C-alpha beads as a LAMMPS data file, in Angstrom:
LAMMPS data file: protein, C-alpha beads

112 atoms
111 bonds

1 atom types
1 bond types

-500.0 500.0 xlo xhi
-500.0 500.0 ylo yhi
-500.0 500.0 zlo zhi

Masses

1 110.0

Atoms # bond

1 1 1 352.356 -70.672 387.568
2 1 1 349.984 -71.013 390.912
3 1 1 349.830 -74.724 390.333
4 1 1 353.566 -74.497 390.424
5 1 1 353.475 -72.635 393.547
6 1 1 350.759 -74.631 395.439
7 1 1 353.053 -77.902 394.717
8 1 1 356.502 -76.272 395.938
9 1 1 354.693 -74.936 399.335
10 1 1 352.862 -78.307 399.644
11 1 1 356.441 -79.821 399.067
12 1 1 357.895 -77.276 401.851
13 1 1 355.039 -78.536 404.154
14 1 1 355.702 -82.564 403.832
15 1 1 355.742 -82.882 407.560
16 1 1 351.951 -81.888 407.393
17 1 1 350.993 -83.850 404.903
18 1 1 352.636 -87.060 405.927
19 1 1 350.038 -87.869 408.370
20 1 1 347.522 -87.600 406.370
21 1 1 348.962 -90.067 403.684
22 1 1 350.059 -92.579 406.674
23 1 1 346.289 -92.416 407.695
24 1 1 344.969 -93.046 403.886
25 1 1 347.416 -95.781 403.687
26 1 1 346.008 -97.522 406.942
27 1 1 342.694 -97.047 405.597
28 1 1 342.946 -98.499 402.124
29 1 1 345.905 -101.243 403.081
30 1 1 345.193 -101.705 406.696
31 1 1 347.401 -101.371 409.868
32 1 1 350.356 -103.302 408.760
33 1 1 352.156 -101.042 406.941
34 1 1 355.463 -98.485 407.023
35 1 1 355.499 -95.840 406.094
36 1 1 359.140 -93.664 405.254
37 1 1 359.502 -90.234 403.412
38 1 1 363.178 -90.648 401.240
39 1 1 365.123 -88.700 399.326
40 1 1 365.512 -84.850 399.141
41 1 1 362.156 -84.289 401.247
42 1 1 364.473 -86.875 404.334
43 1 1 367.945 -84.667 403.558
44 1 1 366.320 -81.742 403.724
45 1 1 367.566 -80.687 399.939
46 1 1 364.028 -79.725 398.559
47 1 1 363.836 -77.587 395.894
48 1 1 360.075 -76.131 394.124
49 1 1 360.739 -79.004 391.872
50 1 1 361.023 -81.735 394.049
51 1 1 358.992 -85.120 394.598
52 1 1 358.038 -86.009 398.346
53 1 1 358.902 -89.592 397.745
54 1 1 357.014 -91.715 400.028
55 1 1 357.874 -95.550 400.376
56 1 1 354.338 -97.444 401.425
57 1 1 355.251 -100.917 402.249
58 1 1 353.237 -103.503 403.141
59 1 1 353.643 -107.486 403.326
60 1 1 352.437 -108.343 399.645
61 1 1 351.372 -105.878 397.183
62 1 1 349.509 -106.787 394.312
63 1 1 351.612 -107.180 391.098
64 1 1 348.855 -105.813 388.462
65 1 1 349.727 -102.417 387.696
66 1 1 346.604 -100.830 387.311
67 1 1 346.236 -102.133 390.647
68 1 1 348.612 -100.697 392.027
69 1 1 347.733 -97.406 390.669
70 1 1 344.341 -97.754 391.474
71 1 1 345.460 -98.052 395.279
72 1 1 347.808 -95.129 395.034
73 1 1 344.820 -93.080 393.798
74 1 1 342.614 -93.690 396.470
75 1 1 345.384 -93.128 399.129
76 1 1 346.158 -89.802 397.407
77 1 1 341.788 -89.085 397.494
78 1 1 341.386 -90.082 400.765
79 1 1 344.770 -87.795 402.281
80 1 1 342.698 -85.120 400.583
81 1 1 345.275 -84.423 397.848
82 1 1 344.803 -82.021 395.309
83 1 1 344.720 -83.244 391.796
84 1 1 348.602 -82.151 391.294
85 1 1 350.681 -82.116 394.441
86 1 1 354.391 -83.193 395.531
87 1 1 354.266 -86.474 396.562
88 1 1 355.670 -89.718 394.603
89 1 1 353.781 -92.801 396.206
90 1 1 355.541 -95.800 395.840
91 1 1 354.111 -98.805 396.927
92 1 1 356.147 -102.324 397.450
93 1 1 356.725 -105.350 398.992
94 1 1 358.803 -105.413 402.354
95 1 1 361.711 -107.545 399.939
96 1 1 361.607 -104.537 397.769
97 1 1 361.430 -102.243 400.202
98 1 1 365.020 -103.209 401.441
99 1 1 365.990 -101.878 397.612
100 1 1 364.732 -98.540 398.438
101 1 1 366.071 -98.339 402.246
102 1 1 369.730 -99.833 401.335
103 1 1 370.388 -100.164 397.594
104 1 1 369.366 -96.641 397.226
105 1 1 371.732 -95.444 399.817
106 1 1 369.313 -92.191 400.328
107 1 1 368.272 -91.023 403.102
108 1 1 365.245 -92.308 404.860
109 1 1 362.907 -91.708 407.592
110 1 1 360.184 -94.030 408.788
111 1 1 356.896 -92.055 409.134
112 1 1 354.683 -94.984 410.986

Bonds

1 1 1 2
2 1 2 3
3 1 3 4
4 1 4 5
5 1 5 6
6 1 6 7
7 1 7 8
8 1 8 9
9 1 9 10
10 1 10 11
11 1 11 12
12 1 12 13
13 1 13 14
14 1 14 15
15 1 15 16
16 1 16 17
17 1 17 18
18 1 18 19
19 1 19 20
20 1 20 21
21 1 21 22
22 1 22 23
23 1 23 24
24 1 24 25
25 1 25 26
26 1 26 27
27 1 27 28
28 1 28 29
29 1 29 30
30 1 30 31
31 1 31 32
32 1 32 33
33 1 33 34
34 1 34 35
35 1 35 36
36 1 36 37
37 1 37 38
38 1 38 39
39 1 39 40
40 1 40 41
41 1 41 42
42 1 42 43
43 1 43 44
44 1 44 45
45 1 45 46
46 1 46 47
47 1 47 48
48 1 48 49
49 1 49 50
50 1 50 51
51 1 51 52
52 1 52 53
53 1 53 54
54 1 54 55
55 1 55 56
56 1 56 57
57 1 57 58
58 1 58 59
59 1 59 60
60 1 60 61
61 1 61 62
62 1 62 63
63 1 63 64
64 1 64 65
65 1 65 66
66 1 66 67
67 1 67 68
68 1 68 69
69 1 69 70
70 1 70 71
71 1 71 72
72 1 72 73
73 1 73 74
74 1 74 75
75 1 75 76
76 1 76 77
77 1 77 78
78 1 78 79
79 1 79 80
80 1 80 81
81 1 81 82
82 1 82 83
83 1 83 84
84 1 84 85
85 1 85 86
86 1 86 87
87 1 87 88
88 1 88 89
89 1 89 90
90 1 90 91
91 1 91 92
92 1 92 93
93 1 93 94
94 1 94 95
95 1 95 96
96 1 96 97
97 1 97 98
98 1 98 99
99 1 99 100
100 1 100 101
101 1 101 102
102 1 102 103
103 1 103 104
104 1 104 105
105 1 105 106
106 1 106 107
107 1 107 108
108 1 108 109
109 1 109 110
110 1 110 111
111 1 111 112
């Protein structure tokens, strides 16, 4: 129960956590990244069970699933996120970003 409350509090304060994620993404992937928050957080519709969807866009992401997961985990660690957190990182290339930003028809806020 306590972890769920902590997770919900973090989601509610996503604007305080996202700059840490941006900085960590730049440390891991370089300065040429774009970062967006999309979905319920960007639309102001968060609930206690919501994830905060973070889209990290790079020129050419690794194609290997395990390498993608390793990079996402490194970003989370460098950002100081606890083991259980509400942030769902989507690491994609520029072409795939179009699907998220236009194809899904969700609100997205560019944060970096």
